[in-house]
C-alpha positions, 0 to 999 in steps of 0.5 A: 514455505519453500514453495511460497519463497520460490514463487515470491522470488519469481514474482519479484524478478518479474517486477524487477525488484532486486530485494535481498534475502532478509527482505524476502524473509520479512515479506514471508514472515509478514505473510505468515503473520497475516495468515495467522491473525486472519483466522481470528480477526478476519483481516482479509477475505483472501484465505489461501497463502498463495493467493495472499502472495499474489493478491496482496504482496506482489500487488502492493509491490507492483507500484514500488518503482513509481512511488517517490518521497521519503515521508509516505502515508498509506490511507485505509491500509487495512492489514498494511497493504500496500504499506508494509510490503513497501516499507520492507522494500524501502527501509530508508523511507518512513511509512505511516499506516492509517486505518480506523479499524481497531482490529487492523491497527492492533495487527499492524502494531504486532506486525511492526514489532514482530518484524522490527520495522523501525520505519513504520508507525500505525495510527488508528483514526478516520482520515478526516480526523487525523491531523499529523505534525508533518505533511507527507510527500506521498499519499497512497491508497487502494481503499478509496471508492473514488479518486474524488473521495481520495483527494478531498479527504486527504488534501490536508495530509499532502506536503507542497509538491507531494502526490497522490498515488491511487491503486485501481483496477480498470482504468478509472476514466469516469473518476478522472473526469470528476476530479476538480480542475485544480488537480492534475493527472501526472501519470497513469501506469498499467500494472502487470502483477504476476499471478493476478488476472484482470486490469490493475492501474496506478494513477498519480495525481497532484494539486495544480 
């Protein structure tokens, strides 16, 4: 665990995220929970805790400095990625974690309670069927197959003035060209994720 902690701190330094000791401890506790539950529930194909640290924790946190808003939803969150690391990073913001898979939402319930994350709530639903009482400042996802799929299926979730934040690998030139005219690409950020090879991007989209 000491080795993981030092690697996490080095990664946070590289991302310029000055988290306190309690937040670092929560991230490591989440990683431990994910590893434990993964044996029985098959929550992620990544098994090695060091790979989880880079491919899941630091990858999720690589978008932290770009995310705006107080009410955020992580669609297709799986075992809470990027939602739980971001919720630990921003305890003053509220995160809804949406997934249709019962095993994954049961894990999210356990993680929320074990880590005392009062700013998190998990919802088991398909995105098309989810009708929230309030709309969200930010819709975040790294699960959608295309940007078009994301904006079409999540349009009912976004508040006026809100943004979509799509996590991608390579720059999605073809997907961007398929977006309807009434969507604007606000920004595209090339992400540098410590310990992760290959391209990573974050695309910000807003209705025109």
